[in-house]
N, C-alpha and C positions, 0 to 999 in steps of 0.2 A: 504493500500500500504506500509505503514511503516514497518509492520510485515514481509511482503514479502521481502522487501529490506534487513532487518536485518538478516532474515533467510538465504538468498543467501550469504550474506557476511560471516556469521558464518560457512556456509558449505563449501564455496569455497575459502575463504581468499582473497589473492591478485588478483587471477583470477576473482573472483566475483566482487571485487571493480572495476577492469579495465572494465569488461563487463558492469556493471551498469552505470558507468560514461560515457562510450561510448554511451550507450542507452539514457542517460539523455541529451546528446548533440543533438541527433537526435530527441528525443521526450521530449522536455522541461518540460512537466508536472511532470516527475520524478524528485524529488527534490534532487539536489546535496548537499544541506545543511545537509540532513539526512545521506546521504552516507558518507560524509567527517567527520562530527562530530562523528558519530557512529564508523567510521573507526579509528578515534583517540582514542575513548574510548576502542576499542578492543585491542589496544596496551598495555592496563593496565592489561589485564587478559589472553592474548593469546601470541603466539610466534611472532605475527606481530610486526613490528617496525614502528616508526613514519616515518622514511626515506622511508621504503618499501611501506607504504601506500601512501605517497606523490608521489612516482615514479609511482606506479600502476595507481593512479588517474590521474596523468598528462598524461601518455601514452594513457589512455582511452579517456581522454578529447580531446587530440589532434587528435586522430583517428576519433572521432565523428565530430570534426570541419572540418577535411579534407573531410569527406563524404558530409557535407553541402556545403563546398566550391565547390566541384565537381558538385553538383546539380545546384548551382548558375552559375557556369562556362558554363554549358550546356544550360542555358536559352538563347534563341535567342533574342538579344536586338532589332533586326529589327522587329521581330514579336511583341515584346512589344510596340515598337513605332507605329506599325500598329494598335494595339489594342487601344492605346491612341488616334490615329487619328480618329478611329471609335467611341469610347465610351468616350474619355477624356473630351468631352464638358460637360458631366454630372458632372464631378469632376473638371471642369475648368482646365484641364491639356492639354498641348501641347507637341509635340515631343521635342521641345526645352527644356522643363522642365526636360525631361528624360536625355537629354545630359548634362544639367547644373548640375543635381544631380550626374551624373556619373563623371563629371569633379571635382566636390567638393570632391567626395569620392577618386578620384585619388590623390587629394592634401592632404587631411587630414585622409584618410582611415586607415593608419597604426596606428596612435594614437587612432583613434576611436575603432579599433579592440582591442588594448591593454586595454583601459579603460572599454570597454563594456564586456570584459571577466570577469569583477568583478561585474557585475550586473545580478542578477537572471533573467532567461528567455531570456533577451536580449543577454546574454553571448553566447548562442547557436545560435540564429538566425542571429547574426551579420556576420556569415561566409557566408551566402547566398549572400548579396550585395557585399561582398568582392570578391566572385567568379564571380558575374555578371559584376563587373567592371574590371575583368581580372587582379586583383592585382597580382604582382609578387609573385609566390608561395613561394619562399624562405623567403621573408620578411614577408609574411602572416604567415608562419610557426613560424618564430622567434617571432613576436609580440604576436601571439596566445599563444605560449609556455610560454613567460614571464608573460603575464596576468594570464594565467591558473595557473602557478606555485605560483604566489603571493596568489591567491584565495585559492589554495589547502593547502599551508603552513599555512596560518592563521587558516582555519577551522579545519584541522587535528590537529594542535598544541593545539588549544583551546579545542577540544574534548578530547585530551589526558590529558590536564591540569585539566579539570573539572570532568573527570571520569564519574561516574554514573549520574551526573547532565547534561549530554550532551543534553537531551531533552529541557532544559531551553535555551540552545544556539539556538536550532532550533526555539523556540518561539521568541527569540530576532531577529533571521534572518528573520522571517515572518514580523516583524515590519519594519526591514530594507528594505525588498522587497517592502512593501506597500509604504514606503516613496520614494523609488527609482522610483516606477511606477508613483506616484503622480508628482514627479519632471519631469519625462519624458513626462507625459501628459501635464503639464504646458508649458514645452519647446516646445513640438509639437504644441500645440494650438497657442503659441506665434509665432512660425515659420510660421504657416499657415496664420495668420493675416498679418505678415510682408510680406510674399510672395504675398498675394492677394493685399495688399496695393501698393507694388512695381510694380506689373503687371498693376494695375489701373493707376498709375502715368505714366508708360511707354506707 
């Protein structure tokens, strides 16, 4: 996949970067780390500029995020609650849990979107619950753009700085991704235990 990504970027330049990043948001298995760091490296031997690569990547990323937000927005929460009513007992879920999670996202969702835009894989998927909670689109767009811009500036700048050693940055980002996933898993497991313990006391 890495060769396919770099070939498209070398052939289509900014347009290729924009397209790949948009696809990466909709299909998370496509690694943004490769696209961004190689895009930074390309600025050292082509006519592409760091600013141009960052802009193209940010526009593509926001477009992809908007698509996933739209998918989340179209999900019928009533049907989701009906599904939980029918099958939630197997997962120990109730309709109230869906409403509680929705209320939590309404309260903290903007900051969640901002920070999650800097975590591999999660940075794409966070747009779906944002849409499901009917987050104000303007604010969703603002926080998504800020988080995306920070992520893009860092990786493109690093790729440009290290030049031909950009693949080492990708290896480092793999380690970062694994650590992030481990932390998310620990937090998730802790949240489940806290949730079950609270329900039991209730």
